[in-house]
C-alpha positions, -999 to 999 in steps of 0.1 A, spaced: -508 128 -412 -529 159 -418 -554 154 -446 -569 188 -441 -605 199 -433 -628 174 -451 -665 166 -451 -678 132 -441 -671 113 -473 -706 99 -477 -724 132 -472 -738 133 -507 -763 161 -512 -787 166 -542 -772 186 -571 -799 213 -567 -793 217 -529 -778 250 -518 -764 234 -486 -728 226 -484 -715 195 -464 -698 206 -432 -661 198 -428 -641 184 -399 -605 177 -392 -591 146 -409 -559 137 -391 -543 103 -386 -527 99 -352 -510 70 -334 -511 63 -296 -477 56 -283 -491 36 -253 -510 10 -273 -499 19 -309 -535 20 -322 -537 43 -352 -568 65 -351 -583 97 -363 -586 128 -341 -623 137 -347 -654 116 -344 -685 125 -365 -715 112 -346 -725 77 -356 -761 89 -360 -749 112 -388 -728 87 -407 -746 54 -403 -784 60 -404 -791 78 -437 -763 70 -462 -759 57 -497 -735 28 -495 -749 -6 -507 -726 -36 -505 -744 -56 -532 -735 -34 -561 -700 -48 -566 -695 -83 -581 -661 -87 -566 -674 -81 -531 -703 -105 -536 -679 -132 -547 -657 -125 -517 -686 -128 -493 -696 -161 -509 -661 -173 -502 -662 -161 -465 -695 -178 -460 -681 -211 -473 -651 -207 -449 -674 -203 -420 -696 -233 -431 -665 -255 -434 -649 -244 -401 -678 -242 -377 -701 -270 -366 -737 -256 -366 -764 -272 -346 -801 -266 -340 -807 -230 -329 -773 -218 -340 -771 -186 -361 -747 -162 -377 -751 -125 -367 -737 -99 -389 -729 -65 -373 -735 -38 -399 -746 -63 -425 -758 -35 -449 -782 -49 -475 -778 -85 -464 -755 -95 -492 -732 -115 -470 -759 -132 -450 -777 -143 -482 -745 -163 -489 -747 -178 -454 -784 -187 -459 -774 -206 -490 -760 -233 -467 -792 -235 -446 -778 -216 -417 -800 -192 -397 -790 -155 -397 -796 -121 -381 -784 -88 -395 -780 -58 -371 -779 -28 -394 -781 9 -385 -788 22 -420 -825 26 -426 -825 20 -464 -800 -8 -460 -821 -26 -433 -851 -23 -455 -832 -38 -485 -820 -66 -462 -854 -75 -450 -867 -74 -486 -840 -99 -495 -853 -123 -469 -826 -117 -443 -840 -112 -407 -828 -77 -398 -828 -55 -367 -825 -19 -376 -803 -7 -347 -767 0 -337 -749 -30 -321 -737 -23 -286 -738 -40 -252 -775 -32 -247 -785 -45 -281 -764 -77 -276 -782 -83 -243 -816 -80 -259 -806 -104 -287 -792 -130 -263 -825 -130 -244 -845 -135 -276 -823 -157 -297 -796 -171 -273 -759 -170 -280 -746 -165 -315 -724 -192 -329 -707 -168 -353 -705 -130 -351 -693 -115 -384 -684 -80 -393 -670 -67 -426 -655 -33 -425 -674 -24 -393 -650 -29 -364 -632 4 -373 -665 23 -374 -672 19 -337 -678 51 -318 -690 29 -289 -659 8 -292 -658 -9 -258 -696 -13 -255 -695 -32 -288 -669 -56 -276 -686 -61 -242 -717 -70 -262 -697 -94 -284 -682 -111 -253 -716 -116 -238 -733 -127 -270 -707 -151 -284 -713 -188 -278 -686 -205 -256 -674 -224 -287 -682 -196 -312 -661 -173 -333 -660 -137 -343 -651 -134 -379 -637 -99 -383 -628 -85 -417 -609 -53 -417 -586 -32 -438 -551 -44 -428 -532 -13 -416 -497 -25 -425 -511 -32 -460 -525 3 -461 -490 16 -453 -472 -6 -478 -498 1 -505 -500 38 -499 -537 36 -494 -542 68 -476 -578 71 -491 -589 45 -465 -585 73 -440 -619 89 -436 -643 98 -409 -661 65 -409 -628 48 -401 -621 57 -365 -594 31 -359 -569 12 -381 -560 -23 -371 -530 -46 -372 -529 -80 -356 -508 -66 -327 -530 -36 -319 -563 -53 -325 -554 -82 -302 -543 -57 -275 -578 -42 -276 -595 -76 -276 -576 -87 -246 -593 -60 -225 -625 -79 -232 -614 -115 -227 -611 -122 -264 -582 -130 -287 -572 -136 -323 -565 -173 -329 -562 -173 -367 -558 -148 -395 -555 -146 -432 -547 -117 -456 -571 -113 -485 -569 -90 -516 -604 -75 -512 -605 -37 -507 -569 -34 -516 -557 -56 -488 -578 -69 -459 -574 -93 -430 -599 -119 -419 -593 -126 -382 -609 -155 -363 -615 -144 -327 -628 -163 -297 -628 -163 -260 -593 -161 -245 -576 -195 -237 -601 -216 -255 -582 -221 -288 -544 -219 -293 -530 -192 -316 -521 -203 -351 -487 -201 -368 -503 -176 -393 -510 -151 -364 -475 -155 -351 -460 -148 -385 -481 -116 -389 -469 -104 -356 -433 -109 -366 -440 -90 -399 -455 -61 -380 -425 -59 -357 -402 -59 -387 -422 -31 -403 -416 -9 -373 -453 -7 -364 -445 6 -330 -421 34 -341 -430 69 -349 -405 70 -378 -428 46 -397 -457 70 -396 -438 102 -403 -421 86 -433 -455 74 -446 -470 109 -443 -441 123 -463 -446 97 -491 -483 104 -492 -477 141 -497 -454 133 -526 -479 109 -541 -506 137 -539 -483 161 -557 -476 136 -585 -513 128 -590 -523 165 -591 -495 172 -617 -507 142 -638 -544 154 -638 -535 190 -645 -512 178 -674 -541 160 -690 -564 190 -686 -538 213 -703 -539 189 -732 -577 196 -734 -587 161 -723 -619 155 -703 -617 135 -671 -645 118 -652 -642 100 -618 -651 64 -622 -671 56 -591 -679 78 -561 -668 56 -531 -665 73 -498 -627 68 -500 -627 87 -533 -638 118 -514 -605 116 -494 -585 116 -526 -604 144 -543 -605 167 -513 -568 160 -503 -557 168 -538 -580 199 -540 -597 187 -572 -629 205 -584 -651 204 -615 -623 224 -632 -602 193 -631 -627 165 -631 -660 172 -648 -682 147 -629 -683 112 -613 -701 83 -628 -717 56 -607 -740 25 -610 -753 30 -575 -786 48 -581 -786 61 -545 -757 84 -554 -769 95 -589 -782 130 -590 -760 141 -560 -727 158 -556 -694 144 -542 -690 161 -508 -664 188 -507 -652 185 -543 -687 192 -556 -685 168 -586 -720 160 -599 -727 122 -600 -744 107 -631 -752 72 -640 -724 57 -659 -746 45 -688 -763 79 -693 -734 102 -701 -709 101 -730 -675 87 -720 -647 111 -713 -611 110 -726 -599 96 -693 -614 81 -661 -599 86 -627 -604 52 -611 -614 61 -575 -624 25 -568 -589 14 -576 -593 -16 -553 -617 -31 -579 -591 -24 -607 -594 -57 -625 -632 -56 -626 -632 -20 -638 -606 -26 -665 -625 -56 -678 -657 -37 -680 -640 -8 -699 -624 -29 -726 -642 -12 -754 -635 22 -739 -597 15 -738 -597 -1 -773 -610 33 -786 -581 52 -770 -597 59 -736 -573 63 -707 -576 51 -671 -558 70 -643 -550 47 -614 -542 69 -584 -528 42 -560 -504 28 -550 -485 51 -575 -503 74 -600 -502 59 -635 -521 61 -668 -533 29 -684 
């Protein structure tokens, strides 16, 4: 799938800056040896994951989800003296704060400088570094093995993919678990969620392909559950190979993936064609509203929103601005499309919002009840463009 030349979706620059975010190829490929879906170009991790504006604690839905995952871990894992939960790429510490609520020790390994500072300020022990085999060895010497290693939306970010899993293998306690949360690739396909393709997401996991990767490092998926967060995610429980039998849930997901045709090129070619048709429909819908003289703002400026805006070729002629509650993005421009980002409470509402954070649809619709009651429209781009 060719999504064109696009900037790194989190490369927000100040409105007054003359610089333009550089662009890179954004192509989705699939390997016909291991059937891992992946993008063709890697923006260096030091560019994407040191100075960026994403903060996980700004979304109520995500905080509630993390509280639920923390409870799952507390109920499933027997913690003893000296045991701890390590979060790879734990951002501002939102997840680990939920873990701490149960009296469990924690460690956040976070590469983002702002996010690591926020995590420390929230009372979460934090190492400002990239997680890899060397980092894991240092942590094991200082803290001992980790009872649980958690990662939410990080295992597809890994430029040092094999170094990270070597580190996990070395650091994970013999009776410990990796709790991996990831966008479920078959769900992306079924839900038309092409906006999850961006430069931070280097790989796209299904149970079958992820387990194939893990086997190279003496690890395996032993249980899994699909969750609605982020438009369709999977929580996989991973441990050392041969220590725990595989659950019926994992076997069922494997069968589903085989039935979907996950290891056939026809699946991916057909998906690419459907995505191109979806783009054309969304562009026609937005242009139709503009011809009626209606103003449109993007609601939210998530990184995946940059994929939608740039693939559709939208500019300020189509969408006047984006509105956000994340202060780190306010006063900047959406990379590529160039939309200025204002705080949602500081600009008059438009006639219609384009809901880029469509995966938090219910939360957004509830928050915009008054807007809708006065005739305001919500454009939901995925899984099929519609006006509410």
